[in-house]
C-alpha positions as CSV (number, residue, x, y, z in Angstrom):
1,M,13.4,-0.6,-20.1
2,T,15.7,-3.4,-19.0
3,K,19.3,-3.0,-20.1
4,P,21.3,-5.9,-21.7
5,S,24.6,-4.7,-20.4
6,E,26.4,-1.8,-18.8
7,R,29.0,-1.3,-21.6
8,P,28.9,2.4,-22.6
9,V,27.4,3.2,-26.0
10,K,28.6,6.6,-27.2
11,W,26.5,8.8,-29.5
12,V,28.6,12.0,-29.5
13,A,32.2,12.6,-30.3
14,A,32.6,15.2,-27.5
15,L,30.5,16.1,-24.5
16,I,30.1,19.5,-22.9
17,G,32.0,19.6,-19.6
18,G,31.5,21.8,-16.5
19,R,29.6,21.4,-13.3
20,I,26.2,22.4,-12.1
21,L,24.6,22.3,-8.6
22,L,21.9,19.7,-7.7
23,L,18.7,21.6,-8.4
24,V,15.4,19.9,-8.2
25,S,12.7,21.5,-10.4
26,L,9.5,22.7,-8.8
27,S,6.2,23.7,-10.6
28,L,2.9,25.3,-9.9
29,L,0.1,23.0,-8.7
30,L,-2.3,22.2,-11.5
31,L,-0.7,24.4,-14.1
32,P,-1.3,23.6,-17.8
33,H,1.4,21.9,-19.9
34,T,2.5,25.3,-21.2
35,A,4.3,26.1,-17.9
36,L,7.7,27.5,-18.7
37,A,10.9,25.7,-17.6
38,G,12.3,29.2,-16.8
39,D,10.1,29.5,-13.7
40,R,13.1,30.1,-11.4
41,L,12.8,32.2,-8.3
42,S,15.3,34.6,-6.8
43,F,15.8,32.2,-3.9
44,A,16.2,28.4,-3.5
45,L,15.0,26.0,-0.8
46,R,17.2,23.3,0.6
47,M,15.3,20.1,1.5
48,G,17.8,17.5,2.7
49,E,20.1,16.9,-0.2
50,V,17.9,18.7,-2.6
51,L,18.3,22.4,-3.5
52,N,15.3,23.7,-5.3
53,P,15.0,27.1,-7.1
54,W,11.7,26.5,-8.9
55,S,8.2,27.7,-8.1
56,V,6.6,24.2,-7.4
57,F,7.9,20.7,-6.6
58,G,6.6,17.4,-5.3
59,V,8.2,15.8,-2.2
60,Y,7.4,12.4,-0.9
61,L,7.5,11.4,2.8
62,M,6.3,8.7,5.2
63,P,3.8,9.4,7.9
64,G,5.5,11.2,10.8
65,Q,8.7,12.0,8.8
66,R,10.3,15.4,9.5
67,L,11.7,17.6,6.7
68,E,13.8,20.7,7.2
69,L,13.3,23.6,4.8
70,T,16.0,26.2,4.5
71,V,16.1,29.3,2.3
72,V,19.4,29.7,0.5
73,G,20.7,32.0,-2.3
74,S,18.9,35.1,-1.2
75,A,21.9,37.5,-1.3
76,D,20.0,40.5,-0.2
77,G,18.3,38.8,2.7
78,G,14.6,39.2,2.1
79,R,11.8,38.3,4.4
80,F,10.0,35.0,4.1
81,V,6.9,33.4,5.5
82,A,5.6,29.8,5.4
83,S,1.9,29.2,4.8
84,D,0.6,25.8,5.8
85,P,-3.2,25.4,5.9
86,H,-2.8,22.1,7.8
87,G,-0.6,23.5,10.5
88,N,2.3,21.0,10.1
89,T,5.1,23.6,9.7
90,R,7.0,25.3,12.5
91,A,9.6,28.0,12.3
92,L,13.2,27.2,13.3
93,G,14.5,30.6,12.3
94,R,13.9,33.6,10.0
95,T,14.5,31.4,6.9
96,K,14.2,27.9,8.2
97,W,11.2,25.6,9.0
98,E,10.5,22.1,9.9
99,W,7.6,20.2,8.3
100,R,6.3,17.1,10.0
101,A,4.2,14.7,7.9
102,P,0.8,13.9,9.3
103,H,-0.2,10.3,9.8
104,T,-2.9,10.4,7.2
105,P,-1.7,9.9,3.6
106,G,-2.5,12.5,1.0
107,L,-1.4,15.8,-0.5
108,Y,-0.4,18.7,1.8
109,P,0.7,21.9,0.0
110,V,3.0,24.3,1.7
111,H,3.8,27.8,0.3
112,I,7.0,29.8,1.0
113,T,6.6,33.4,0.1
114,R,9.2,36.1,-0.2
115,L,7.4,39.2,1.0
116,D,9.4,41.9,-0.8
117,T,9.0,40.3,-4.2
118,Q,5.8,38.3,-3.6
119,E,7.4,35.3,-5.1
120,V,5.8,32.0,-4.0
121,M,7.3,28.6,-3.9
122,T,4.7,25.8,-3.6
123,L,5.8,22.4,-2.2
124,N,3.4,19.6,-3.0
125,L,4.1,17.4,-0.1
126,F,2.7,13.8,-0.5
127,V,2.5,11.6,2.5
128,K,2.8,8.0,1.4
129,V,0.8,4.9,2.2
130,P,3.2,2.5,4.1
131,R,4.2,-0.6,2.2
132,Q,3.2,-2.8,5.2
133,Q,-0.5,-2.1,4.3
134,K,0.0,-4.2,1.1
135,R,-1.5,-7.7,1.4
136,Q,-0.4,-10.5,-1.0
137,G,0.9,-8.0,-3.4
138,V,-2.2,-5.8,-3.4
139,L,-2.8,-2.4,-1.9
140,N,-6.4,-1.2,-1.6
141,G,-7.4,-3.3,-4.6
142,Y,-4.4,-2.2,-6.7
143,R,-2.0,-4.9,-7.8
144,I,1.6,-4.0,-7.0
145,G,3.4,-7.3,-6.6
146,E,6.6,-8.0,-4.7
147,Y,10.0,-6.3,-4.7
148,P,13.3,-8.3,-4.7
149,R,14.3,-9.2,-1.1
150,Q,18.0,-8.3,-1.7
151,P,18.8,-4.9,-3.2
152,Y,20.8,-5.1,-6.5
153,R,24.5,-4.8,-5.7
154,G,23.5,-3.9,-2.2
155,L,22.7,-0.4,-3.3
156,T,20.4,1.8,-1.3
157,A,18.6,3.0,-4.4
158,Y,17.5,-0.6,-5.0
159,R,15.9,-1.2,-1.6
160,P,12.1,-1.7,-1.6
161,P,10.3,1.6,-1.2
162,P,8.9,2.2,2.3
163,G,5.6,3.5,0.9
164,F,3.6,4.5,-2.1
165,V,2.1,7.8,-3.3
166,E,-1.7,7.4,-3.7
167,V,-3.0,8.7,-7.0
168,T,-6.6,9.7,-7.3
169,P,-8.6,11.7,-10.0
170,E,-8.1,14.7,-7.7
171,T,-4.3,14.4,-7.5
172,E,-3.2,12.9,-10.9
173,N,-3.0,16.4,-12.5
174,V,-0.9,17.9,-9.6
175,R,2.4,19.2,-10.7
176,V,5.5,17.4,-9.4
177,S,7.8,19.8,-11.3
178,P,7.2,22.7,-13.7
179,N,6.4,20.6,-16.7
180,F,5.3,17.2,-15.4
181,T,2.3,15.9,-13.5
182,L,1.9,13.1,-11.1
183,G,-0.4,11.2,-13.4
184,Q,2.3,11.0,-16.2
185,F,4.3,8.5,-14.1
186,V,1.5,6.1,-13.2
187,S,2.1,2.4,-14.2
188,K,0.4,1.6,-17.5
189,Q,-1.5,-1.4,-16.1
190,D,-5.2,-1.6,-15.9
191,G,-6.9,-0.7,-12.6
192,D,-9.3,1.6,-10.9
193,Y,-8.5,4.4,-8.4
194,P,-6.8,4.7,-6.1
195,R,-3.6,3.8,-7.9
196,Y,-0.1,3.9,-6.4
197,L,3.4,4.8,-7.5
198,V,6.9,5.6,-6.4
199,L,8.7,8.7,-7.7
200,R,12.2,9.9,-7.0
201,E,13.1,13.6,-7.0
202,P,16.4,13.2,-9.0
203,L,14.5,11.8,-11.9
204,L,12.4,15.0,-12.1
205,L,15.5,17.1,-11.9
206,M,16.9,15.2,-14.9
207,L,13.8,15.4,-16.9
208,E,13.4,19.1,-16.4
209,E,17.1,19.7,-17.3
210,I,16.6,17.6,-20.5
211,L,13.5,19.6,-21.4
212,R,15.4,22.8,-20.9
213,E,18.1,21.6,-23.3
214,V,15.6,20.5,-25.9
215,R,14.0,23.9,-25.9
216,A,17.4,25.6,-26.0
217,A,18.1,23.6,-29.2
218,G,15.0,25.2,-30.8
219,V,12.7,22.3,-30.5
220,Q,9.2,23.1,-29.2
221,A,8.0,20.9,-26.4
222,D,5.5,21.6,-23.7
223,T,6.7,18.5,-21.8
224,L,8.4,15.2,-22.5
225,A,6.0,12.4,-23.3
226,I,6.4,9.5,-20.9
227,L,6.1,6.1,-22.6
228,S,6.7,4.4,-19.2
229,G,7.4,5.9,-15.8
230,Y,6.8,4.0,-12.7
231,R,5.9,0.3,-13.1
232,T,4.7,-1.9,-10.3
233,P,6.8,-5.0,-9.9
234,W,3.8,-7.1,-11.0
235,Y,3.4,-5.1,-14.3
236,N,7.1,-5.0,-14.9
237,A,7.3,-8.8,-14.8
238,S,4.1,-9.2,-16.9
239,I,5.8,-7.4,-19.8
240,G,9.0,-9.4,-19.5
241,N,11.4,-7.0,-17.8
242,G,13.9,-7.9,-15.2
243,P,13.4,-7.7,-11.4
244,N,15.9,-4.9,-11.0
245,S,14.4,-2.4,-13.4
246,R,14.8,1.2,-12.2
247,H,11.2,1.7,-13.2
248,I,9.9,-0.2,-10.2
249,Y,11.8,2.1,-7.9
250,G,10.4,5.3,-9.4
251,G,13.7,6.4,-10.8
252,A,13.4,5.9,-14.5
253,A,11.4,7.2,-17.5
254,D,11.1,6.2,-21.2
255,I,10.8,9.5,-23.0
256,Y,10.2,11.0,-26.4
257,I,9.0,14.3,-27.8
258,D,5.4,14.4,-29.1
259,Q,4.5,17.9,-30.0
260,N,4.1,18.3,-33.8
261,P,2.0,16.3,-34.6
262,R,0.7,14.9,-31.3
263,D,0.3,11.3,-32.4
264,G,2.0,9.3,-29.7
265,R,5.3,9.0,-31.5
266,M,8.6,10.7,-31.5
267,D,8.8,14.0,-33.5
268,D,11.4,14.7,-36.2
269,V,13.6,16.5,-33.7
270,N,16.8,16.4,-35.7
271,G,15.1,18.0,-38.8
272,D,16.1,15.3,-41.4
273,G,12.5,14.8,-42.5
274,R,12.2,11.4,-40.9
275,R,11.1,10.0,-37.6
276,D,13.4,7.2,-36.7
277,L,16.3,6.0,-34.6
278,H,18.3,9.2,-35.3
279,D,15.8,11.2,-33.4
280,A,16.3,9.0,-30.4
281,H,20.0,9.5,-30.8
282,W,19.5,13.3,-30.8
283,L,17.6,13.1,-27.6
284,A,20.1,10.7,-26.0
285,E,22.9,13.2,-26.7
286,I,21.0,15.8,-24.7
287,A,20.5,13.3,-21.8
288,E,24.2,12.5,-22.0
289,R,25.2,16.2,-21.7
290,V,22.8,16.7,-18.7
291,Q,24.3,13.7,-16.9
292,S,27.9,14.4,-17.7
293,R,28.0,17.9,-16.5
294,N,26.6,17.0,-13.1
295,T,29.0,15.9,-10.3
296,V,26.2,14.8,-8.0
297,A,25.9,11.0,-7.8
298,D,22.1,11.2,-7.7
299,L,22.1,12.3,-11.3
300,T,24.5,9.6,-12.5
301,G,22.5,6.9,-14.3
302,G,21.5,5.0,-17.3
303,I,20.7,6.1,-20.9
304,G,19.2,3.6,-23.4
305,V,18.3,4.1,-27.0
306,Y,15.4,2.2,-28.5
307,G,14.5,2.2,-32.2
308,P,11.0,2.2,-33.6
309,R,8.6,-0.7,-33.7
310,P,5.3,-1.2,-35.5
311,H,3.3,-0.3,-32.3
312,R,5.5,2.6,-31.2
313,G,8.1,5.1,-32.2
314,P,11.7,5.4,-31.0
315,F,12.4,6.6,-27.4
316,V,15.1,7.1,-24.8
317,H,15.3,5.5,-21.4
318,V,16.8,7.7,-18.7
319,D,17.3,7.0,-15.0
320,A,19.3,8.1,-11.9
321,R,20.5,4.8,-10.6
322,G,23.7,6.1,-9.1
323,F,26.2,4.5,-11.5
324,E,26.6,4.9,-15.3
325,A,25.1,2.4,-17.8
326,R,24.6,2.7,-21.6
327,W,22.8,0.5,-24.1
328,E,21.0,0.5,-27.4
329,F,18.3,-1.6,-29.1
330,P,18.1,-0.3,-32.7
């Protein structure tokens, strides 16, 4: 949601300190929502600035873009092999490969297998449709709208995306992290397939870490319900939000826990017998801990608390904008 200010709103008296490494969560392709967030492997894979220890993850590239994949964290060595049914991967060493995105947009899974343990990491590599194919704000019949010409504060994270991930009935259930699917982040606007979205890897890292903390606190949750993920600029404007919303850049999600009962509203997560603003505060405290213990700029971002309304329950906005912002609408 759009923030009214960047003045911090504190919900906790003290935050847990410490540091963690930037880890982007991966998940298995087309697994059910009961996939466990503990699906860590004995090795990790570095992809640019992302270090991933999970079994599956979505990565988004432009046609022709190259991506280096390097195994790290395997103390006892281990033997690895890359399996690519489309033949876009070449070895650069015993534990290093280069993947080159084909020119045809779509989904191209690659599997990295550790031979001695038979652990498999699946990378769901999405080749995007270039933004230049959009005509008068429409891409293949799907209304997207226009991005601001000048990035907010001159920040790279607010530049128009170079392309969009195409979402079809065949790909909407593909896992983009252990507990989230591509379709969960599609803009809520009406429209037939194909649909298009933008999704940033740090957001998935943040959501997986929040979900881990929720479960560690004893709250059952198969996933985090996404009230709003990506929004096209057209849809974002149609619901009255500002032009610099992180939602239009694929870096924000409005989240709540909807497990018991599954009724489209926030659960009583703090155990006080009510479902109200205090449950959003409880979830915001967890998001605060996740952001505060990370020293990586990509995880620094916004947290906004929203109270219930007649048509919906309370929720929490989280994003990875690169600078801190806090707000609350009770």
